[in-house]
N, C-alpha and C positions, 0 to 999 in steps of 0.2 A: 042300748046303756051308752051313758057318757062314756065311760072309761074306757071302752073298747075300740080299739081301731083295727081296721081290716083294708086290704087292698083288695080297691074296685075292679082292676085288668083282671082278677082271678075271674072274678065272676063276669066278666065282659066278652060276648058271644067272642066266636073266632072271626066270625065274617065281619065285623067291626074294626078287628085289628089288620086282617087283610085288607079292606079300604085303607086304612091310613098308612100302609108301607109304601107306595108307588109315590105320593106327593115327595114324601122323602127322597126317594131315589131320583124324582125330577129333579128336585134343588139341587144335590149331588152333580148331575151332569149339567145344570145349568153354569153352578160355580166354576167347575171345570173348564167350560167354554168360555168364561169370562176372563179367567185367567191365563187360558191359551190367547186370547185374544189382545189381553196387556202387553203377554210377552211378545207377542209380534210386532204390535205397535212399537212399544219401547226398544226393539230390533233397528226397527226402521228407524226412529230418531237418533237412534245413536250409529247407525251407519252414514246418516247424512249429517251428522256431526262433526264425525271423522274424515269425510270428502271435503267438508266445507274447509274445516283446519287444514289439511294436506294441500288444497288448492291456495290458500293463502300463503302457505309458506313456498309452494311453489310460485308463486307470483313476487313474494319476497325475494328469492332467490333469484329470479331473472332481472327484478330492478338491480339488484347489488350487481349482477354480470354485468348489464349495461352500464352503470355506473362506471364500474372498473375500465368499461372498453373504453369510453368517453375520455377518462384520466389516462388512460395510456396513449391516445390518437393525441390527445393535448401536447404530453411528452414527445411525441416522434417529432409534432409538428416545431415544437422549442429546438428540439435537437439538430433539425433541417436548417432553422434559422440560423442558429448559432455555428453550425457548419459552412453557412453561404456569407453570413458577415466574417468569419475567420478568414475564407478566402478573398472575400474582396479587401480585406485589411491586412492580407501577407505581405510583405515588402517585396520588390522583387530584387532576385539575388544578383549582387554586383560581381560581374568578374572581377577576380584580383589579381593584379599586374605579378607577373611572376619576380620573387626577390631578385635584385640585382646583385651577382656574387663579387665582391669587393676584391679587386687583385691581393692573392695572398702575400705574402711577408717571402721575399727572397730567400732560396736556401742559403744555409749557412755553410760556408766555406770553413772543410776542416783540413788544417796541415799539418802532417805529417814530419816529423824531425826522421831524417835518413840520409844515407850516406850519398855522395855526390854521383858516384860512380855507379849505385845500385838503382835508384829512381830516376825516370826521366822527366825532364820539367812540366808542371801541370799548369794548362791551359785556365784562365779564369770561364766560371761556370754560369752562364746567361741566365737569367730568371725567368722561368715558363712564362709564356703571353698567355691569358685567359681572353677570351671572344666572348662580349655579352650577347645572347641570339635577341633579337627584339620581339617587344612583346606581342604575343598573337593577340590581333582585336578580334573578340568576342562581338558577334552583331547584338544591337541592345533590339529587341521585338519593342520597345516604348518607341526609339528613333525610325524606326521603320515604319509603323502604323502612321507618325506624324508625318513623314515624308510622302507617303501613300494619300492622307488627307489632305496636306498643301497640295499635291498634284490633282487631287478633284477637285480641288476649289479651283484652284486655278483654270482647269479647264470650264467649269459651271461660269466663272467670272469671264471668259472669253466667249463661250456663247453666248451669256448675256449682253455683253458687249455687240456680240455679230445683232442679235436681235433687235436690240435698241438703235443700233443704224439702218437696220429694215424699217422698222417703225418712225425713224426722224426722216427716211428718203419719203416711204409712205405719205407722212402728215404732210409734206412740203408740196407733193403730188397732189393731195386734196385740197390745200389751198389755193393752188394754182387754179386748180378746176373750179372751186369754189367763186374765185373772183371773176375767172371767166363766165361761170354762170351769172353772177352777181350782174355783170356788165349786160349779158342777154336778157335780162329781166328788166333791167333800167330801162333798155330799149321798147321792150315790149311794151313796158307801161307808159314810155312817153307818147308810142304810136297809139294805147289803146284811150289816151286822154281825150275825153269829147268836152264839147261844150254844146249847150241845148240853146236853139235859138227860136222863141216861140212866134205864131204867125196865125193871122185869122183869115180867110180867102172867103171872097164873096162870089155867088156866080155870077159870070156877065161882067164883072168888072174887068180892069185892067190887069196886065200882069205885076205880081209883087216882090220885088227882090227879097231875098233871106240867105244871107251869107253867099257864096259862092254863087249860087244859081238865081233863078230868076221862076216862081212859081204860079199857075194860073189853073182855077178851079174848073173844070170840063161840065161834071154833073154831079148830082148827088140825090139818093134815095134814102128819106128818112125814115121810111118804113123798114127796110131791111136793113138799114145801117152801112150802106156802102156809097162810095165815089169814086171820081176818077180825077187825077190833076195830071196836068202837063208841065214839065220840069224843062226849062229852055236852059242851053247851056252853048253859050256862042249861037245863037238862033237856032238853033237846032233842038225838037222836043223828045223829050224823053217822057212817054205816056206811061203813068201809072194806075190801071184801067184795073175798075172792078174791086178794090179796095176794102176791107170791113175795117170796123172799128177797133184801137188800139192793137193793128197790127203794124210790125215792124217793117216796113219796106227797104231793103239795102239798095243802091244803086251807085254806079261808079259813073263820073263825068269825063274821065280819061284815061288813060294806061297811065300804070306806076302811079297811082295815086290812092289814098285810102277812100274806103266805099261812105258813102252816106245815107242816113237812116234818117228816112220820116212816119213819124207816127202821128195818126187823129187821135185825139182825145176825146172829141165833140163833135157829132154830126146833127147839123139841125137843117132846117126847111131849103134856106138857100146858103148855105155858109158851113163852115168846118173849121175846127178850131185844134191845133196842134204844135207840134214843135219838130224842128230839123236838128240832128246832132250831124257836127262838123268836127273834125279834128281841131282840138284845142293849140294856139299859137303856143310854138316853143319858150320858154323863158329864154331871155338876154342872158348870155354865158359870159363873166366877169372876167 
């Protein structure tokens, strides 16, 4: 009938009610676990936030202490600079001369009227003589420092003067040695000045005068580029035997004379071409 209402759970079997109970208990347990996890997560977040705030506060406090330390160091440096400048600018105390005590006024003579028989005749009282002691001389440290500096400068100047004298003497000696060396070098240069005299010698020909000597070609070997020459000095032969091309052959014609040098620059079949180096004549002295 449509107007009658009834509770269906009353007619439901007991087994169905027992099956619906475990899911409700499981939901409650899960809800409790979720709330516990949320509480743990919230606690961790809160602790981390509080640690971060404490660390930031500690860092700010450390920076503030460092700034205070830097400012105190600047103040100490300024005080030291001020103290040094005050010491440098402090005037040197000047010893004041003791005040000269002027001669006091002579003591005033007091006369008393008395009977001639009662008082003896009075003598005039001489004024006391005061002696002024000379002012004690106080040594001035600036004056002593100036005197010591002057003495040191005088010693340095004397030492410099002595060194300058030694240097002047050494320079003079060196100039003398240089002049002597220059003269010796000039003599050597004048002695080493030579003059080349060219010649062409034919084998079998007569003697050929070249400078202070006479030359004669004895033999020629064109293949091996060798030759032999006889140098006549006052009919005395100085044989230069088996010489090669471009060889500098030195010989002396007499004692206390400079050596002569013979060089063959070309060796042909029956001929040699070369030059003889002899000392150059000395220039005429004006």
